[in-house]
C-alpha positions in Angstrom: -3.8 -13.1 -20.7 -4.3 -9.5 -21.5 -1.1 -7.5 -19.8 -3.3 -5.1 -18.5 -5.1 -7.2 -16.1 -2.2 -8.1 -14.4 -2.5 -4.8 -12.2 -5.8 -5.4 -11.0 -5.2 -9.4 -10.2 -2.5 -8.5 -7.9 -3.1 -5.5 -6.3 -5.9 -6.7 -3.6 -3.0 -8.7 -1.7 -1.0 -6.0 -0.7 -3.9 -3.5 -0.2 -5.2 -6.3 2.5 -1.6 -6.6 4.1 -0.9 -3.2 4.0 -4.2 -2.1 5.6 -3.7 -4.1 8.6 0.0 -2.7 9.7 -1.2 0.5 11.3 -3.6 -1.7 13.7 -0.8 -4.3 13.9 1.5 -1.4 15.5 -1.1 -0.1 17.6 -1.8 -3.5 19.2 2.2 -3.4 19.9 1.8 0.1 21.4 -1.0 -0.6 23.9 0.5 -4.1 24.7 1.0 -3.6 28.4 4.0 -5.5 30.4 1.3 -7.7 31.7 1.0 -9.5 28.7 3.0 -12.5 27.7 6.3 -12.1 25.7 5.2 -14.9 23.6 2.2 -12.5 22.6 4.4 -9.8 22.1 7.1 -11.7 20.0 4.2 -13.1 18.0 2.7 -9.8 17.2 6.2 -8.3 16.4 7.0 -11.1 14.2 3.5 -10.5 12.4 4.3 -6.9 11.9 7.3 -7.6 10.1 5.8 -10.2 7.8 2.9 -7.6 7.1 5.6 -5.1 6.3 7.8 -7.4 4.0 5.2 -9.4 2.1 2.7 -6.2 1.8 5.8 -4.1 0.7 7.2 -6.3 -1.8 3.8 -7.2 -3.3 2.8 -3.8 -3.5 6.2 -2.8 -5.3 5.3 -5.6 -7.7 1.9 -4.6 -8.4 3.3 -1.0 -9.0 5.6 -2.4 -11.4 2.6 -4.1 -13.4 0.2 -1.1 -13.1 3.3 0.6 -15.2 3.2 -2.3 -17.4 -0.6 -1.7 -17.9 -0.1 2.0 -18.4 1.6 1.2 -21.5 -1.2 -1.2 -22.6 -4.2 1.2 -22.0 -2.6 4.7 -22.5 -4.1 5.2 -26.1 -7.8 4.5 -24.9 -7.9 6.8 -21.9 -10.0 10.1 -22.0 -7.7 12.2 -19.6 -4.4 10.5 -19.1 -3.4 12.9 -16.3 -5.3 10.9 -14.1 -2.9 7.8 -14.5 -0.1 10.1 -13.3 -1.9 11.2 -10.3 -2.6 7.4 -9.5 1.1 6.4 -9.6 2.2 9.4 -7.5 -0.4 8.4 -4.8 1.0 4.7 -5.3 4.7 5.7 -4.9 3.8 8.1 -2.1 2.3 5.1 -0.6 5.3 2.9 -0.9 7.7 5.4 0.4 5.6 6.4 3.5 5.5 2.6 4.4 9.1 2.1 3.9 9.8 5.0 6.0 7.5 3.5 8.7 9.2 0.0 8.4 12.6 1.5 8.8 11.3 3.3 11.9 10.1 0.1 13.4 13.2 -1.9 12.7 15.1 0.9 14.4 12.7 0.6 17.2 13.3 -3.1 17.4 16.9 -2.5 17.7 17.2 0.6 20.2 13.8 -0.3 22.1 12.8 3.3 22.2 9.1 3.9 22.0 9.2 7.3 20.4 10.2 5.5 17.4 7.3 2.7 17.6 4.8 5.5 17.9 6.4 7.4 14.9 6.2 4.5 12.7 2.5 4.1 14.0 1.8 7.3 13.1 3.8 7.2 9.7 1.8 4.0 8.9 -1.4 5.8 9.3 -0.3 8.5 7.0 0.4 5.7 4.7 -2.8 4.4 5.0 -4.4 8.0 3.8 -2.3 7.6 0.7 -3.2 3.9 0.2 -7.1 4.8 0.2 -6.3 7.6 -2.3 -4.2 5.6 -4.6 -7.2 3.0 -4.6 -9.8 5.8 -4.9 -7.6 7.2 -8.1 -7.5 3.8 -9.5 -11.5 3.2 -9.2 -12.0 6.6 -10.9 -9.4 5.2 -13.8 -11.6 1.9 -14.5 -15.2 3.6 -13.8 -14.7 7.0 -15.2 -11.9 6.8 -17.7 -12.6 3.2 -18.8 -9.0 2.1 -18.1 -8.4 -1.7 -19.4 -12.3 -1.8 -20.5 -12.9 -2.8 -23.9 -14.7 -0.8 -26.3 -15.1 2.2 -23.7 -16.1 5.4 -25.0 -15.2 8.7 -23.5 -18.1 11.1 -22.6 -17.5 15.0 -22.4 
């Protein structure tokens, strides 16, 4: 298998998981005292699972993206687009790590402001996640990243 194909094969799982985080946090925010404690605990556990699995696989995919870059850089029309894609990815990762840290502290201190902060931060991270995906798609469809025999058009 071509090494540059590992990144696109692994990137979709973390995208699917991470995009759910803000909505899981919203569910926790809107959970009322009337809701069953087991439901809240299940939602909190699921949110932690989304964070942990999503961020781990996202970091792995980012590493594989660096490997793919080494393989495709000689065939790219404008190499600068790769750097913006990479910057969006790292920014997304950092934002969601900060959101997760805020959520963990909320779990310990039970301060709703921390939960609201984690939610807002995760929506900001979602914006960067979308930008990362958009710039990655532009690399493939406009720059021919990992496409054999792609010819640049001026």
